[in-house]
C-alpha positions as a printed Julia matrix, in Angstrom:
127×3 Matrix{Float64}:
 -35.97  86.53  -16.15
 -33.89  84.84  -18.81
 -35.45  83.35  -21.9
 -34.19  79.87  -20.95
 -35.88  80.05  -17.54
 -39.13  81.23  -19.11
 -38.94  78.31  -21.54
 -38.54  75.98  -18.54
 -41.66  77.49  -16.99
 -43.5   77.05  -20.29
 -42.51  73.36  -20.47
 -43.73  72.9   -16.91
 -47.03  74.55  -17.85
 -47.44  72.32  -20.89
 -46.83  69.22  -18.77
 -49.34  70.44  -16.17
 -51.92  71.09  -18.9
 -51.53  67.53  -20.22
 -51.83  66.14  -16.69
 -55.0   68.11  -16.0
 -56.56  67.24  -19.34
 -55.93  63.55  -18.74
 -57.42  63.69  -15.24
 -60.5   65.71  -16.15
 -61.8   63.02  -18.49
 -62.59  60.7   -15.55
 -66.15  61.63  -14.68
 -67.39  58.22  -13.6
 -67.32  59.35   -9.98
 -70.24  61.73  -10.55
 -72.6   59.15  -12.03
 -75.84  58.86  -10.12
 -76.55  55.35   -8.91
 -79.6   54.07   -7.1
 -78.98  52.5    -3.72
 -81.54  50.75   -1.6
 -80.12  51.87    1.73
 -80.39  55.48    2.88
 -76.84  55.4     4.24
 -75.52  54.2     0.87
 -77.4   56.97   -0.95
 -75.97  59.58    1.4
 -72.46  58.19    0.97
 -72.83  58.22   -2.82
 -74.12  61.79   -2.71
 -71.16  62.87   -0.58
 -68.73  61.13   -2.94
 -70.34  62.86   -5.95
 -70.1   66.27   -4.29
 -66.4   65.75   -3.55
 -65.78  64.55   -7.11
 -67.64  67.56   -8.54
 -65.59  69.96   -6.38
 -62.39  68.27   -7.52
 -63.41  68.51  -11.19
 -64.33  72.16  -10.7
 -60.99  72.91   -9.05
 -59.08  71.08  -11.79
 -61.09  72.87  -14.47
 -60.28  76.28  -12.97
 -56.61  75.33  -12.69
 -56.59  74.16  -16.32
 -57.96  77.57  -17.36
 -55.21  79.32  -15.35
 -52.55  77.13  -16.95
 -53.94  77.86  -20.42
 -53.96  81.61  -19.7
 -50.31  81.34  -18.62
 -49.45  79.49  -21.84
 -51.19  82.26  -23.78
 -49.05  84.81  -21.9
 -45.96  82.77  -22.82
 -46.92  83.03  -26.48
 -47.48  86.78  -26.35
 -44.32  87.38  -24.3
 -45.94  88.54  -21.06
 -45.36  85.4   -18.96
 -43.45  86.39  -15.85
 -44.87  89.93  -15.76
 -47.53  90.84  -13.18
 -50.82  91.67  -14.88
 -51.61  94.28  -12.25
 -48.42  96.26  -11.67
 -46.32  95.2   -14.7
 -43.39  94.26  -12.45
 -41.47  91.03  -13.02
 -42.84  88.06  -11.07
 -39.96  86.6    -9.03
 -38.44  83.4   -10.42
 -39.0   81.64   -7.1
 -42.75  82.32   -7.34
 -42.93  81.08  -10.93
 -41.14  77.88   -9.94
 -43.7   77.3    -7.19
 -46.75  78.48   -9.18
 -45.85  78.55  -12.89
 -49.3   79.86  -13.85
 -49.02  82.84  -11.49
 -50.41  85.98  -13.13
 -49.54  88.35  -10.29
 -46.56  89.14   -8.11
 -46.91  88.23   -4.45
 -47.9   91.73   -3.34
 -50.65  92.1    -5.93
 -51.89  88.55   -5.3
 -52.14  89.27   -1.57
 -54.14  92.43   -2.29
 -56.51  90.54   -4.58
 -56.9   87.73   -2.03
 -57.74  90.25    0.71
 -60.36  91.85   -1.53
 -61.93  88.46   -2.23
 -61.88  87.53    1.47
 -63.53  90.82    2.42
 -66.22  90.32   -0.18
 -65.13  93.45   -1.99
 -65.25  93.6    -5.74
 -61.77  92.55   -6.7
 -60.09  94.52   -9.4
 -58.38  91.35  -10.7
 -61.31  90.51  -13.0
 -60.39  93.37  -15.31
 -56.81  92.14  -15.47
 -57.88  88.53  -16.05
 -60.21  89.56  -18.85
 -57.23  91.05  -20.63
 -55.22  87.85  -20.21
């Protein structure tokens, strides 16, 4: 992939990082409040659990974006961490923080779904 296209991906990643950092500071939704009614307590608990899941998801995505920015700095952005093949431009436009080509990502996803130890942890540790 051309240097200009990789720079576009890097700018997209930097914008996504800023967006995620701004959104992750809003933690008011997980405050515990006392409610007199049982239904209100259950509703508040449900709302907290959803907010916690969202924060967790955003936190994981922020880590992936940061790893991709680190790969941009060391010149490996756009290269699959598993097979060392170039990640297609179309995939990087859709998922700029992608660390794997589609084939390797599908293999890793199948391993996770089957409960098998996925070999992606060793690749991610290197990233």
